[in-house]
All heavy atoms as an XYZ file, in Angstrom:
902
protein
N      71.479    112.910     63.669
C      72.558    112.381     62.870
C      73.883    112.676     63.574
O      74.138    113.792     63.995
C      72.515    113.033     61.491
C      73.711    112.741     60.648
S      73.736    113.793     59.194
C      73.995    112.574     57.975
N      74.709    111.686     63.687
C      76.002    111.897     64.315
C      77.009    112.394     63.285
O      76.874    112.158     62.093
C      76.499    110.592     64.952
O      76.735    109.640     63.942
N      78.001    113.098     63.758
C      79.040    113.637     62.891
C      80.308    112.829     63.119
O      80.752    112.678     64.255
C      79.300    115.122     63.219
C      80.417    115.666     62.369
C      78.030    115.934     63.033
N      80.876    112.296     62.041
C      82.110    111.542     62.212
C      83.275    112.513     62.370
O      83.193    113.686     61.998
C      82.336    110.543     61.067
C      82.508    111.203     59.718
O      83.319    112.139     59.600
O      81.837    110.770     58.767
N      84.366    112.036     62.906
C      85.500    112.901     63.236
C      86.121    113.538     61.994
O      86.619    114.660     62.050
C      86.555    112.138     64.035
O      87.063    111.065     63.274
N      86.072    112.858     60.845
C      86.619    113.412     59.608
C      85.864    114.681     59.216
O      86.473    115.709     58.888
C      86.537    112.380     58.493
C      87.014    112.875     57.159
C      86.838    111.792     56.101
C      87.013    112.383     54.725
N      86.714    111.429     53.667
N      84.544    114.635     59.257
C      83.740    115.812     58.914
C      83.909    116.923     59.947
O      83.990    118.097     59.590
C      82.261    115.437     58.762
C      81.976    114.677     57.518
N      81.702    113.334     57.525
C      81.947    115.073     56.219
C      81.505    112.934     56.284
N      81.655    113.958     55.466
N      83.966    116.555     61.195
C      84.147    117.551     62.251
C      85.506    118.237     62.111
O      85.593    119.472     62.211
C      84.012    116.907     63.630
C      84.126    117.848     64.824
C      83.084    118.962     64.756
C      84.001    117.067     66.113
N      86.546    117.465     61.852
C      87.879    118.046     61.662
C      87.899    119.005     60.472
O      88.510    120.068     60.525
C      88.927    116.944     61.462
C      89.182    116.115     62.714
O      88.777    116.555     63.811
O      89.772    115.024     62.581
N      87.223    118.625     59.396
C      87.153    119.478     58.205
C      86.402    120.775     58.523
O      86.830    121.865     58.136
C      86.479    118.723     57.063
C      86.500    119.458     55.768
N      87.655    119.789     55.098
C      85.488    119.946     55.016
C      87.364    120.440     53.993
N      86.050    120.559     53.918
N      85.299    120.667     59.247
C      84.531    121.835     59.674
C      85.401    122.775     60.510
O      85.470    123.977     60.243
C      83.305    121.386     60.474
C      82.538    122.509     61.096
C      81.589    123.206     60.364
C      82.761    122.870     62.423
C      80.869    124.252     60.939
C      82.053    123.907     62.999
C      81.110    124.605     62.257
N      86.075    122.235     61.497
C      86.930    123.039     62.383
C      88.027    123.733     61.577
O      88.298    124.916     61.765
C      87.523    122.167     63.513
C      88.600    122.908     64.285
C      86.426    121.705     64.455
N      88.655    123.013     60.651
C      89.724    123.606     59.840
C      89.190    124.744     58.972
O      89.837    125.797     58.874
C      90.394    122.547     58.975
C      91.480    123.120     58.076
C      92.556    122.140     57.784
C      93.656    122.663     56.905
N      94.178    123.972     57.192
N      88.044    124.557     58.346
C      87.464    125.626     57.529
C      87.206    126.880     58.357
O      87.506    127.997     57.935
C      86.174    125.158     56.858
C      86.315    124.214     55.679
C      84.946    123.676     55.252
C      87.005    124.892     54.508
N      86.666    126.703     59.529
C      86.382    127.857     60.411
C      87.682    128.490     60.892
O      87.840    129.713     60.849
C      85.477    127.447     61.588
C      85.353    128.576     62.597
C      84.093    127.028     61.088
N      88.621    127.678     61.339
C      89.899    128.217     61.828
C      90.652    128.986     60.743
O      91.292    129.995     61.024
C      90.783    127.098     62.376
C      90.322    126.568     63.711
C      91.177    125.412     64.217
O      91.955    124.810     63.420
O      91.048    125.089     65.409
N      90.569    128.522     59.494
C      91.290    129.155     58.392
C      90.579    130.388     57.832
O      91.099    131.034     56.926
C      91.518    128.149     57.256
C      92.506    127.052     57.631
O      93.175    127.177     58.681
O      92.599    126.071     56.876
N      89.422    130.707     58.348
C      88.631    131.835     57.849
C      88.655    132.986     58.842
O      88.746    132.777     60.046
C      87.185    131.391     57.620
O      87.148    130.326     56.709
N      88.568    134.188     58.313
C      88.514    135.354     59.201
C      87.158    136.044     59.145
O      86.683    136.548     60.147
C      89.635    136.340     58.867
O      89.518    136.775     57.528
N      86.532    136.069     57.964
C      85.206    136.683     57.827
C      84.234    135.651     57.282
O      84.442    135.098     56.206
C      85.258    137.901     56.900
C      85.994    139.059     57.549
C      85.642    140.391     56.918
O      84.458    140.632     56.621
O      86.576    141.180     56.730
N      83.182    135.435     58.040
C      82.240    134.357     57.745
C      80.834    134.929     57.610
O      80.413    135.735     58.444
C      82.287    133.295     58.863
C      83.707    132.732     58.984
C      81.264    132.192     58.616
C      83.965    131.901     60.224
N      80.137    134.510     56.566
C      78.735    134.899     56.385
C      77.865    133.728     56.816
O      78.074    132.591     56.374
C      78.422    135.251     54.924
C      76.945    135.581     54.758
C      79.258    136.409     54.448
N      76.895    134.008     57.668
C      75.921    133.014     58.110
C      74.622    133.317     57.371
O      74.072    134.411     57.507
C      75.703    133.080     59.631
C      77.032    132.908     60.369
C      74.679    132.036     60.069
C      76.992    133.310     61.829
N      74.158    132.364     56.607
C      72.986    132.563     55.748
C      71.851    131.659     56.206
O      72.055    130.482     56.495
C      73.343    132.260     54.277
C      74.396    133.263     53.804
C      72.105    132.282     53.390
C      74.901    133.021     52.409
N      70.656    132.244     56.244
C      69.458    131.455     56.514
C      68.480    131.624     55.368
O      68.647    132.497     54.513
C      68.838    131.855     57.840
C      68.474    133.320     57.936
C      67.975    133.688     59.308
O      67.045    133.081     59.806
N      68.588    134.679     59.915
N      67.465    130.799     55.326
C      66.507    130.780     54.220
C      65.739    132.093     54.103
O      65.651    132.877     55.056
C      65.518    129.631     54.408
N      65.179    132.287     52.914
C      64.382    133.483     52.631
C      63.049    133.476     53.379
O      62.308    134.453     53.325
C      64.104    133.601     51.127
C      65.368    133.845     50.312
O      66.368    134.308     50.883
O      65.337    133.576     49.099
N      62.727    132.402     54.041
C      61.521    132.326     54.867
C      61.924    131.994     56.308
O      61.658    130.908     56.795
C      60.549    131.283     54.311
C      61.166    129.895     54.252
O      62.385    129.743     54.319
N      60.348    128.875     54.134
N      62.569    132.933     56.995
C      63.130    132.624     58.312
C      62.051    132.258     59.335
O      60.932    132.756     59.279
C      63.836    133.919     58.704
C      63.116    134.986     57.958
C      62.697    134.349     56.662
N      62.440    131.373     60.221
C      61.596    131.043     61.367
C      62.468    131.120     62.608
O      63.659    131.436     62.527
C      60.938    129.671     61.190
C      61.927    128.525     61.014
O      63.129    128.695     61.340
O      61.518    127.458     60.561
N      61.892    130.855     63.760
C      62.640    130.985     65.016
C      63.829    130.026     65.057
O      64.878    130.359     65.615
C      61.718    130.759     66.205
N      63.674    128.843     64.475
C      64.757    127.864     64.463
C      65.952    128.371     63.653
O      67.089    128.331     64.116
C      64.244    126.547     63.893
C      65.290    125.450     63.901
O      66.043    125.351     64.897
O      65.359    124.687     62.927
N      65.691    128.871     62.448
C      66.803    129.333     61.614
C      67.438    130.597     62.178
O      68.662    130.726     62.200
C      66.354    129.556     60.169
O      65.423    130.602     60.072
N      66.625    131.529     62.647
C      67.175    132.753     63.224
C      67.940    132.449     64.503
O      69.041    132.955     64.714
C      66.070    133.778     63.478
C      66.519    135.109     64.076
C      67.570    135.793     63.201
C      65.317    136.026     64.287
N      67.380    131.595     65.346
C      68.075    131.221     66.580
C      69.397    130.528     66.301
O      70.414    130.793     66.951
N      69.412    129.647     65.310
C      70.656    128.957     64.921
C      71.692    129.951     64.416
O      72.868    129.882     64.776
C      70.373    127.920     63.833
O      69.530    126.911     64.310
N      71.250    130.880     63.568
C      72.170    131.881     63.013
C      72.735    132.771     64.113
O      73.941    133.053     64.140
C      71.451    132.720     61.957
N      71.879    133.214     65.023
C      72.339    134.095     66.102
C      73.292    133.376     67.053
O      74.290    133.953     67.494
C      71.146    134.663     66.875
C      70.254    135.628     66.098
C      69.004    135.970     66.911
C      71.007    136.887     65.709
N      73.004    132.115     67.352
C      73.889    131.340     68.234
C      75.247    131.119     67.582
O      76.294    131.291     68.225
C      73.238    130.001     68.582
N      75.245    130.771     66.308
C      76.501    130.571     65.581
C      77.288    131.867     65.505
O      78.512    131.874     65.665
C      76.208    130.020     64.189
C      77.397    129.623     63.337
C      78.293    128.617     64.055
C      76.913    129.053     62.017
N      76.599    132.964     65.276
C      77.236    134.281     65.254
C      77.952    134.550     66.580
O      79.102    134.990     66.593
C      76.156    135.339     64.989
C      76.695    136.755     64.991
O      77.611    137.050     64.204
O      76.179    137.571     65.780
N      77.300    134.260     67.666
C      77.890    134.475     68.995
C      79.122    133.591     69.190
O      80.163    134.045     69.683
C      76.843    134.182     70.075
C      77.297    134.471     71.476
C      77.487    135.956     71.758
O      76.837    136.794     71.108
O      78.306    136.273     72.651
N      79.037    132.341     68.796
C      80.167    131.416     68.932
C      81.359    131.900     68.100
O      82.492    131.932     68.579
C      79.753    129.991     68.506
C      78.760    129.412     69.508
C      80.977    129.086     68.362
C      78.045    128.160     69.028
N      81.098    132.279     66.853
C      82.180    132.734     65.979
C      82.819    134.011     66.509
O      84.047    134.160     66.453
C      81.664    132.936     64.554
C      81.250    131.662     63.823
C      80.549    131.995     62.512
C      82.435    130.749     63.596
N      82.018    134.931     67.019
C      82.564    136.160     67.595
C      83.433    135.852     68.807
O      84.482    136.468     68.998
C      81.449    137.141     67.945
C      80.935    137.853     66.720
O      81.634    138.661     66.134
N      79.722    137.521     66.308
N      83.020    134.893     69.617
C      83.815    134.473     70.777
C      85.156    133.901     70.339
O      86.159    134.053     71.024
C      83.033    133.432     71.607
O      81.822    134.031     72.055
C      83.827    132.952     72.800
N      85.172    133.287     69.155
C      86.407    132.720     68.601
C      87.280    133.782     67.936
O      88.351    133.469     67.419
C      86.065    131.647     67.566
C      85.387    130.428     68.128
S      84.838    129.293     66.814
C      86.415    128.783     66.124
N      86.816    135.023     67.914
C      87.584    136.094     67.299
C      87.341    136.257     65.810
O      88.082    136.974     65.135
N      86.316    135.611     65.296
C      85.978    135.709     63.877
C      85.044    136.897     63.655
O      84.276    137.274     64.527
C      85.283    134.433     63.376
C      86.065    133.159     63.626
C      87.372    133.155     62.875
C      88.174    131.897     63.163
N      89.443    131.892     62.460
N      85.106    137.472     62.474
C      84.143    138.482     62.074
C      83.035    137.747     61.340
O      83.299    137.017     60.384
C      84.783    139.527     61.129
O      85.849    140.161     61.826
C      83.765    140.547     60.676
N      81.815    137.906     61.808
C      80.707    137.212     61.158
C      79.647    138.215     60.730
O      79.492    139.283     61.321
C      80.111    136.143     62.076
O      79.681    136.698     63.284
N      78.960    137.841     59.659
C      77.890    138.648     59.097
C      76.672    137.746     58.971
O      76.798    136.594     58.549
C      78.278    139.168     57.713
C      79.604    139.861     57.676
N      79.758    141.201     57.953
C      80.847    139.382     57.409
C      81.035    141.521     57.840
N      81.714    140.432     57.512
N      75.518    138.267     59.319
C      74.276    137.505     59.225
C      73.492    137.971     58.011
O      73.286    139.174     57.823
C      73.442    137.701     60.493
C      74.098    137.170     61.767
C      73.480    137.794     62.989
C      73.971    135.664     61.814
N      73.033    137.012     57.183
C      72.317    137.344     55.962
C      71.005    136.570     55.870
O      70.951    135.372     56.178
C      73.169    136.994     54.731
C      72.408    137.125     53.430
C      72.378    138.333     52.741
C      71.693    136.050     52.913
C      71.661    138.461     51.561
C      70.976    136.170     51.734
C      70.957    137.380     51.069
O      70.232    137.508     49.910
N      69.979    137.266     55.422
C      68.710    136.655     55.042
C      68.175    137.474     53.874
O      68.254    138.709     53.897
C      67.724    136.666     56.210
S      66.159    135.852     55.837
N      67.643    136.832     52.867
C      67.189    137.517     51.668
C      65.997    138.429     51.866
O      65.677    139.231     51.000
N      65.342    138.308     53.011
C      64.189    139.161     53.322
C      64.407    139.797     54.691
O      65.259    139.353     55.471
C      62.868    138.356     53.326
C      62.611    137.712     51.972
C      62.866    137.295     54.415
N      63.641    140.824     54.989
C      63.694    141.414     56.321
C      63.190    140.409     57.350
O      62.277    139.619     57.067
C      62.827    142.675     56.388
C      63.387    143.815     55.561
O      64.612    143.847     55.331
O      62.593    144.674     55.139
N      63.776    140.438     58.534
C      63.334    139.556     59.609
C      61.886    139.916     59.950
O      61.577    141.083     60.218
C      64.238    139.711     60.852
C      63.682    138.918     62.024
C      65.663    139.268     60.535
N      60.988    138.933     59.919
C      59.588    139.215     60.233
C      59.424    139.787     61.646
O      60.192    139.446     62.556
C      58.905    137.854     60.126
C      59.823    137.019     59.280
C      61.204    137.536     59.561
N      58.442    140.624     61.818
C      58.245    141.286     63.120
C      58.011    140.291     64.248
O      58.426    140.544     65.376
C      57.081    142.291     63.053
O      55.907    141.627     62.586
C      57.409    143.450     62.134
N      57.373    139.158     63.968
C      57.097    138.196     65.042
C      58.365    137.519     65.569
O      58.332    136.870     66.613
C      56.065    137.152     64.598
C      56.585    136.087     63.661
C      57.080    134.880     64.159
C      56.564    136.272     62.285
C      57.557    133.903     63.310
C      57.036    135.292     61.422
C      57.522    134.114     61.940
O      57.991    133.139     61.093
N      59.501    137.688     64.864
C      60.766    137.106     65.322
C      61.671    138.136     66.000
O      62.742    137.789     66.482
C      61.524    136.476     64.148
C      60.890    135.253     63.516
C      61.682    134.822     62.284
C      60.806    134.113     64.518
N      61.240    139.344     66.052
C      62.106    140.412     66.546
C      62.238    140.451     68.069
O      62.896    141.332     68.605
C      61.641    141.759     65.984
C      61.832    141.789     64.481
C      61.461    143.086     63.867
N      61.653    142.995     62.412
C      61.410    143.952     61.578
N      60.971    145.127     62.025
N      61.598    143.776     60.288
N      61.654    139.493     68.741
C      61.857    139.373     70.182
C      63.207    138.726     70.490
O      63.713    138.825     71.618
C      60.721    138.569     70.837
C      60.730    137.104     70.461
C      61.408    136.174     71.251
C      60.072    136.648     69.324
C      61.433    134.829     70.901
C      60.089    135.308     68.980
C      60.765    134.412     69.769
O      60.790    133.081     69.426
N      63.802    138.072     69.495
C      65.100    137.438     69.698
C      66.204    138.496     69.722
O      66.305    139.324     68.813
C      65.385    136.420     68.594
C      64.476    135.193     68.600
C      64.646    134.388     67.321
C      64.777    134.320     69.800
N      67.002    138.473     70.761
C      68.080    139.429     70.908
C      69.001    139.370     69.694
O      69.310    138.305     69.198
C      68.887    139.112     72.192
O      67.991    139.104     73.291
C      69.969    140.129     72.431
N      69.397    140.502     69.214
C      70.348    140.669     68.105
C      69.745    140.395     66.733
O      70.479    140.310     65.751
C      71.608    139.834     68.318
N      68.432    140.273     66.620
C      67.810    140.052     65.316
C      68.208    141.149     64.331
O      68.304    140.894     63.124
C      66.278    139.991     65.423
C      65.664    141.326     65.727
C      65.363    141.822     66.969
C      65.337    142.359     64.796
N      64.860    143.101     66.864
C      64.831    143.461     65.530
C      65.417    142.479     63.413
C      64.424    144.638     64.925
C      65.001    143.660     62.814
C      64.500    144.722     63.569
N      68.454    142.348     64.835
C      68.745    143.488     63.956
C      70.121    143.391     63.289
O      70.420    144.155     62.379
C      68.640    144.799     64.736
O      69.578    144.816     65.789
N      70.935    142.425     63.701
C      72.233    142.218     63.049
C      72.078    141.542     61.685
O      72.997    141.523     60.881
C      73.148    141.366     63.929
C      73.687    142.128     65.121
C      74.815    141.430     65.869
N      75.625    140.462     65.175
C      76.713    140.750     64.428
N      77.086    141.999     64.250
N      77.415    139.789     63.864
N      70.905    140.990     61.409
C      70.668    140.284     60.155
C      70.397    141.301     59.051
O      69.504    142.139     59.168
C      69.472    139.312     60.273
C      69.238    138.596     58.948
C      69.698    138.317     61.402
N      71.186    141.216     57.987
C      70.995    142.104     56.848
C      70.569    141.328     55.616
O      70.670    140.098     55.575
N      70.090    142.043     54.609
C      69.683    141.356     53.387
C      70.592    141.711     52.210
O      70.182    141.653     51.062
C      68.207    141.591     53.053
C      67.856    143.054     52.962
O      68.736    143.901     52.892
N      66.577    143.339     52.966
N      71.838    142.060     52.537
C      72.877    142.253     51.529
C      74.140    141.550     52.002
O      74.499    141.633     53.181
C      73.175    143.739     51.327
C      72.021    144.514     50.733
C      72.365    145.982     50.524
O      73.534    146.379     50.749
O      71.463    146.728     50.138
N      74.803    140.880     51.075
C      76.066    140.239     51.417
C      77.136    141.301     51.643
O      77.123    142.345     50.985
C      76.521    139.315     50.287
C      75.725    138.025     50.093
C      76.170    137.321     48.809
C      75.889    137.107     51.288
N      78.073    141.044     52.549
C      79.196    141.983     52.702
C      80.128    141.874     51.501
O      80.085    140.892     50.746
C      79.880    141.493     53.984
C      79.560    140.038     54.045
C      78.182    139.898     53.449
N      80.980    142.861     51.333
C      81.891    142.859     50.188
C      83.024    141.854     50.350
O      83.623    141.421     49.368
C      82.466    144.255     49.963
O      83.177    144.682     51.104
N      83.335    141.468     51.585
C      84.442    140.544     51.813
C      84.006    139.439     52.772
O      83.431    139.714     53.826
C      85.660    141.264     52.381
C      86.794    140.343     52.684
N      87.539    139.732     51.695
C      87.275    139.878     53.855
C      88.437    138.945     52.253
N      88.295    139.023     53.563
N      84.282    138.217     52.392
C      84.093    137.052     53.263
C      84.859    135.889     52.655
O      85.098    135.848     51.453
C      82.601    136.712     53.455
C      81.816    136.553     52.189
C      81.642    135.303     51.612
C      81.231    137.653     51.574
C      80.907    135.154     50.445
C      80.491    137.516     50.411
C      80.327    136.259     49.845
N      85.287    134.969     53.513
C      86.049    133.832     53.003
C      85.437    132.475     53.348
O      86.017    131.438     53.046
C      87.518    133.904     53.432
C      87.716    134.170     54.906
O      86.745    134.098     55.673
O      88.849    134.469     55.288
N      84.264    132.492     53.979
C      83.539    131.249     54.272
C      82.062    131.587     54.401
O      81.713    132.643     54.922
C      84.054    130.603     55.565
C      83.386    129.299     56.012
C      83.644    128.171     55.014
C      83.865    128.892     57.397
N      81.235    130.684     53.918
C      79.785    130.804     54.060
C      79.298    129.617     54.869
O      79.678    128.471     54.587
C      79.087    130.800     52.682
C      77.585    130.707     52.827
C      79.472    132.031     51.872
N      78.477    129.878     55.878
C      77.810    128.803     56.617
C      76.315    129.011     56.425
O      75.772    130.061     56.765
C      78.183    128.800     58.109
C      79.692    128.625     58.286
C      77.410    127.683     58.828
C      80.171    128.657     59.733
N      75.664    128.019     55.858
C      74.229    128.068     55.602
C      73.541    127.234     56.667
O      73.882    126.063     56.859
C      73.912    127.523     54.199
C      74.669    128.325     53.130
C      72.404    127.556     53.937
C      74.607    127.726     51.742
N      72.586    127.849     57.381
C      71.900    127.144     58.466
C      70.438    126.887     58.119
O      69.784    127.701     57.484
C      71.988    127.913     59.812
C      73.422    128.038     60.283
C      71.332    129.272     59.731
N      69.958    125.740     58.561
C      68.539    125.391     58.485
C      67.968    125.554     57.077
O      66.850    126.022     56.895
C      67.757    126.231     59.503
C      66.397    125.621     59.827
O      66.276    124.389     59.786
O      65.463    126.391     60.105
N      68.759    125.186     56.082
C      68.362    125.347     54.682
C      68.867    124.150     53.902
O      70.069    124.008     53.699
C      68.959    126.653     54.099
O      68.568    127.742     54.920
C      68.501    126.885     52.688
N      67.968    123.315     53.450
C      68.371    122.065     52.817
C      68.514    122.141     51.304
O      69.035    121.218     50.688
C      67.372    120.963     53.172
O      66.078    121.339     52.716
N      68.066    123.236     50.692
C      68.133    123.344     49.242
C      68.344    124.795     48.826
O      67.893    125.715     49.509
C      66.851    122.776     48.585
O      66.902    122.979     47.182
C      65.614    123.417     49.134
N      69.014    124.996     47.702
C      69.274    126.348     47.206
C      67.986    127.089     46.861
O      67.967    128.311     46.829
C      70.188    126.289     45.977
C      71.624    125.931     46.303
S      72.448    127.161     47.315
C      72.542    128.529     46.166
N      66.904    126.364     46.599
C      65.621    127.013     46.314
C      65.168    127.895     47.475
O      64.408    128.844     47.275
C      64.530    125.975     46.036
C      64.769    125.219     44.749
O      65.547    125.709     43.897
O      64.181    124.135     44.582
N      65.630    127.588     48.672
C      65.210    128.350     49.857
C      66.001    129.640     50.046
O      65.667    130.447     50.910
C      65.317    127.473     51.110
C      64.402    126.251     51.117
C      64.695    125.384     52.341
C      62.942    126.668     51.085
N      67.063    129.818     49.256
C      67.841    131.061     49.331
C      67.995    131.684     47.941
O      69.040    132.205     47.587
C      69.214    130.852     50.014
C      70.027    129.763     49.322
C      69.049    130.567     51.493
C      71.464    129.670     49.822
N      66.937    131.647     47.175
C      67.033    132.119     45.788
C      67.248    133.620     45.666
O      67.809    134.099     44.692
C      65.825    131.682     44.972
C      64.518    132.235     45.449
C      63.333    131.650     44.689
O      63.459    130.580     44.081
O      62.275    132.292     44.731
N      66.848    134.421     46.654
C      67.022    135.875     46.578
C      68.494    136.283     46.562
O      68.847    137.345     46.071
C      66.284    136.566     47.717
C      64.769    136.469     47.597
C      64.083    137.346     48.590
C      62.591    137.190     48.523
N      61.998    137.652     47.287
N      69.354    135.417     47.064
C      70.779    135.740     47.097
C      71.346    135.910     45.685
O      72.327    136.626     45.488
C      71.560    134.676     47.904
C      72.892    135.243     48.389
C      71.756    133.402     47.102
C      73.587    134.374     49.397
N      70.715    135.285     44.716
C      71.216    135.380     43.336
C      71.108    136.796     42.776
O      71.761    137.107     41.779
C      70.478    134.400     42.430
O      69.116    134.752     42.329
N      70.329    137.659     43.413
C      70.200    139.063     42.983
C      71.218    139.986     43.652
O      71.293    141.165     43.315
C      68.793    139.582     43.273
C      67.741    138.821     42.504
O      67.960    138.434     41.364
N      66.615    138.576     43.138
N      71.983    139.455     44.589
C      72.941    140.276     45.330
C      74.168    140.561     44.463
O      74.639    139.691     43.718
C      73.365    139.558     46.613
C      74.089    140.460     47.574
O      75.312    140.669     47.371
O      73.452    140.960     48.507
N      74.707    141.762     44.579
C      75.868    142.124     43.756
C      77.100    141.282     44.066
O      77.999    141.159     43.245
C      76.180    143.618     43.867
C      76.626    144.086     45.232
C      76.845    145.585     45.232
C      77.103    146.103     46.621
N      77.209    147.560     46.634
N      77.156    140.688     45.260
C      78.297    139.842     45.622
C      77.988    138.348     45.456
O      78.706    137.501     45.972
C      78.768    140.155     47.039
C      79.308    141.563     47.154
C      78.629    142.531     47.883
C      80.473    141.937     46.490
C      79.112    143.835     47.957
C      80.958    143.236     46.557
C      80.271    144.173     47.291
O      80.755    145.457     47.358
N      76.940    138.045     44.703
C      76.586    136.645     44.440
C      77.738    135.867     43.798
O      77.977    134.708     44.181
C      75.321    136.560     43.585
C      74.891    135.148     43.297
C      74.413    134.341     44.320
C      74.962    134.629     42.013
C      74.007    133.036     44.066
C      74.566    133.328     41.755
C      74.088    132.531     42.772
N      78.488    136.446     42.853
C      79.627    135.690     42.300
C      80.620    135.258     43.386
O      81.172    134.159     43.333
C      80.257    136.664     41.309
C      79.119    137.539     40.887
C      78.292    137.713     42.145
N      80.851    136.105     44.370
C      81.731    135.752     45.494
C      81.126    134.575     46.261
O      81.822    133.645     46.652
C      81.923    136.979     46.390
C      82.651    136.729     47.664
C      84.132    136.683     47.459
C      84.819    136.603     48.806
N      86.100    135.960     48.692
N      79.808    134.636     46.485
C      79.106    133.557     47.178
C      79.279    132.234     46.437
O      79.554    131.210     47.051
C      77.613    133.898     47.312
C      76.763    132.744     47.730
C      76.674    132.377     49.060
C      76.047    132.013     46.786
C      75.895    131.299     49.451
C      75.264    130.939     47.160
C      75.188    130.581     48.494
N      79.135    132.249     45.119
C      79.199    130.994     44.359
C      80.591    130.377     44.385
O      80.714    129.149     44.334
C      78.758    131.205     42.886
O      79.607    132.149     42.264
C      77.323    131.631     42.803
N      81.624    131.193     44.488
C      82.989    130.665     44.451
C      83.577    130.386     45.843
O      84.649    129.808     45.950
C      83.906    131.622     43.700
O      84.012    132.861     44.384
N      82.889    130.799     46.875
C      83.395    130.683     48.245
C      83.160    129.286     48.818
O      82.218    128.590     48.444
C      82.682    131.736     49.101
S      83.439    131.999     50.694
N      84.014    128.880     49.749
C      83.803    127.625     50.466
C      82.535    127.745     51.305
O      82.254    128.801     51.864
C      84.999    127.305     51.357
C      86.246    127.009     50.585
C      87.407    126.724     51.501
C      88.650    126.502     50.660
N      89.824    126.290     51.487
N      81.806    126.616     51.413
C      80.536    126.627     52.133
C      80.425    125.436     53.072
O      80.916    124.353     52.765
C      79.360    126.594     51.151
C      79.238    127.824     50.301
C      78.206    127.622     49.213
C      78.354    128.637     48.114
N      79.622    128.520     47.374
N      79.723    125.678     54.155
C      79.335    124.627     55.099
C      77.819    124.724     55.215
O      77.279    125.823     55.384
C      79.967    124.837     56.490
C      81.491    124.761     56.404
C      79.419    123.823     57.489
C      82.192    125.194     57.688
N      77.145    123.594     55.136
C      75.688    123.576     55.312
C      75.371    122.821     56.602
O      75.759    121.661     56.756
C      74.981    122.900     54.114
C      73.467    122.856     54.340
C      75.311    123.623     52.823
N      74.671    123.497     57.495
C      74.227    122.888     58.760
C      72.703    122.850     58.746
O      72.070    123.882     58.899
C      74.724    123.717     59.961
C      76.220    123.902     60.103
C      76.532    124.851     61.255
C      76.908    122.569     60.303
N      72.153    121.683     58.503
C      70.698    121.591     58.422
C      70.200    120.546     59.392
O      70.649    119.484     59.489
C      70.270    121.246     56.989
C      68.764    121.240     56.850
O      68.110    122.117     57.433
O      68.249    120.352     56.169
């Protein structure tokens, strides 16, 4: 799917206007979602952003060969101003987040979905 310039400009503005970003993947992570999250984390850090990686479950052992897998936590940080959800097409795939103490922050925060 191609991205039109209007959506790309909006994406860039949301990222530029944010300082702390949470990258969320589904509660059933696979190599694609973890790889996407880790790559995005690296890009955001290069841009000078503070990023946090979240998954509702512990990273499965078979995925721990990917560098930096240990940066993924299963608790939301106390502060963030943008959420980017990767490789997740429906909220049913991230239902564990509703148990997090910072879930109200998640629900009110701006979000980008990259699927």
